[in-house]
N, C-alpha and C positions, 0 to 999 in steps of 0.2 A: 624326730619322732619316727617310729617304725610303723609302716603301713603295709597292709597286704592287699595286693591287686591281682586280678585275673586278667591277663593280657593275652589275647589271641589263644585262649584256652589253657594258658600256662600260669600257674600261681607264681607271683613275684613278691618278694619282700624288699621294700625300699626304706632306707633311713634318710628321710627328706623332711624339709619344712612342709607341713600339711597345706600351706597356702601356695606352695610352688605351683605354677601352671602345669597342668598335665602334659602339655606339649613338650616341656623341657625334660620331664621325667622320661617320657617315651623316647625322645631323640637323644638326649645327652647321657642319660643313665642306662637305658635299656638298648640303645643303639638302633632303634626303629626309625630310620630317617625318611621313610616314605611320607610321613606326616610333615607337612611343610609349614614354616613360619612365613606369614605374609604381612599382616598389618599389626598383629598383637592386640587388636581391639574387637575381634569377632565380626569384622566388616567384610572380609574378602572370601572366607570359606576355605582357604588353602589348608587349614589345620583340622578340617572336619574328620571326626572319628565317630564310632558308635559307642554309646554308653547304654548298656542293656537294650540294644537294637535301635536306639534313638540317635539321630545325628546331632552331635554337639560340637562346639568350637573348643578345641583343646587349649588354645592360647589364653582363654579366660576361665577355664574350668580348673579349680584348685584340685590338687591330687586327692585331698580328703574327700571330695565329692564322689570320687570313683571307687573308694574302698567298699568292698562287698558287692560291687557291680561287675558285669562283664564288659571289658573294653575290647573293641575290635578296631584294628588299624588296617590300612590297605594291605599290609603284609599278611594279616589274618583273614582277609576276605577270601583270598585264594592264593596260597603260597606258590603255586605253579602258574599263575596267570590265566587260568581257564574259567574263571567266573564269566558268565554270559556278558556282563557289562565290559569286562576287560577284553573279551574277544570282539565285541561290537565296536569298542573304541578303536581297535586296530583295523577292523574291516572298514570303518567309516573314516579312517585317517584323521581322527579327532585332534590328537596332540600336535601342536606346533612347537612352542617352547617347552610345553609339558609341565610348567610349574604348578598350575592349578588343578591338574588332572586327577590327582589322588583325592583331593577334596570334592571334586565334581563327581567322581565315581562313588565315593562314600555317601554323598548326599543322594545320588541316584539309587544306590542300593537300599537306603532307608525308605525312599519313596516306593520302590518296587515291592518291598516287604509289606507295605501298607496297601498299596494300590497296584496289583500285578499288571494291570492294563491301563495305565494313565492316559488321559487325553493330552493334547499338546499344551493346553492351558494349565493342566495340573503339573506337567513337567516344568514348564516355565515358572510357575509359582513356586514349586518346591526347590528348584535349583536357582531361583532368582537372586539369592544371597551369595552365590558363588560367582566371583568375578573371573573373567578370562581376559587376560591382556591381549591375546591374539584375536579375540572375537569369533571363536569357533562355535558359537551358540547353536547355530543351525545343525552342525554336525553332531554336537552333543545331544540335541533333541532327537535326531535320527538314530543315534546309537542307543539311546534309552529305549526308543520304540522298538528297535531291533532286538534288544535284550529282553523286552517284554513280549516278544513273539509277534510284533506288529508288522514286520517287514522281512 
């Protein structure tokens, strides 16, 4: 089936099974590998993207659900890496292995869109579904606060 998607501001036409997870369409068909496969069950957050500015898990989102909506991946958040969250991530040395970081940043960006100056509790609640194998949660929180203008 042919589906039309808007990915990072660019119209895309894909001939795929409408039930295909959006993650695989983004990574395997469109070559946007910043979105990571973690668990395949929406439990870890590595595949977090934005669908009409809402954070969703691409591993369990069928492609058909994205038709007619704006999809934003980490590549579309800031193509040159200058988004305030990306800069704060570097400044606070958040990544260790880096695997979860795109999902963490995409969840944080969705939070900051809704709550420009979140509390620690709001950050922890909003990003609580994103797992970090390296345990950099405190640095993640500080980077979100920095991006929000709090430090």
